C-alpha positions in Angstrom: 10.3 -28.5 15.7 11.4 -31.6 17.5 11.8 -33.5 14.2 14.6 -31.0 13.4 16.1 -30.7 16.8 15.2 -26.9 17.0 15.1 -25.5 20.6 11.6 -24.8 22.3 12.1 -21.0 21.7 12.8 -21.5 17.9 9.9 -19.5 16.8 10.5 -16.8 19.2 14.2 -16.6 17.9 12.9 -16.3 14.3 10.5 -13.8 15.3 13.4 -11.5 16.9 15.5 -11.9 13.7 12.7 -10.7 11.5 11.8 -7.9 14.0 15.2 -6.6 14.3 16.1 -6.8 10.5 16.8 -3.5 8.7 15.4 -2.8 5.2 19.0 -3.0 3.7 19.3 -6.5 5.0 16.1 -7.3 3.5 17.2 -6.0 0.2 20.4 -7.8 0.3 18.5 -10.9 0.9 15.9 -10.3 -2.0 18.7 -9.6 -4.4 20.5 -12.8 -3.4 17.5 -15.3 -3.5 14.7 -13.6 -5.7 14.5 -13.6 -9.4 11.3 -11.6 -10.3 11.5 -12.6 -13.9 11.6 -16.2 -13.0 8.5 -16.1 -10.6 5.0 -16.8 -11.3 2.9 -14.3 -9.6 -0.6 -15.0 -8.5 -3.1 -12.1 -7.6 -6.6 -12.8 -6.5 -8.9 -9.8 -6.9 -11.1 -7.9 -9.4 -9.6 -7.7 -12.6 -11.9 -4.7 -13.6 -10.1 -2.6 -11.1 -6.6 -4.3 -10.8 -5.6 -5.4 -14.4 -4.3 -2.1 -15.4 -2.2 -1.6 -12.3 -0.6 -5.2 -12.9 0.3 -4.4 -16.5 2.1 -1.1 -15.1 4.3 -3.2 -13.1 6.2 -4.4 -16.3 6.2 -8.1 -15.1 4.6 -9.3 -18.4 1.1 -9.6 -19.6 -1.1 -10.7 -16.8 -3.2 -14.0 -17.7 -7.0 -13.8 -16.3 -8.4 -16.8 -15.2 -11.9 -17.7 -14.2 -13.1 -19.1 -10.8 -12.3 -22.6 -12.3 -8.8 -21.7 -13.1 -9.5 -21.6 -16.9 -7.8 -18.9 -19.0 -10.3 -16.2 -20.0 -9.4 -15.1 -23.7 
C-alpha cells in the first residue's frame, strides 16, 4: 500500500465499496470489462461428475487435462 501511496485504511475502503455494491452495478461492470468469449476458464474437479454440466454452459468444448497438465484425448 505504501508503494502506491494508498491510505492506511485502503483495504477497509475497498471492502465497504464491495459490500455496498448493488447487483445492477456488478452487472454493469461485468458487461463493461468481461468478455466471456475471450476468456479461458479453468475448472478443477471430477470430470466424471462435472463435464456434462460444463458442456451445458455453452462456452465451448471442455478440454480435459490429467494431473500433469497433459491433454487427455
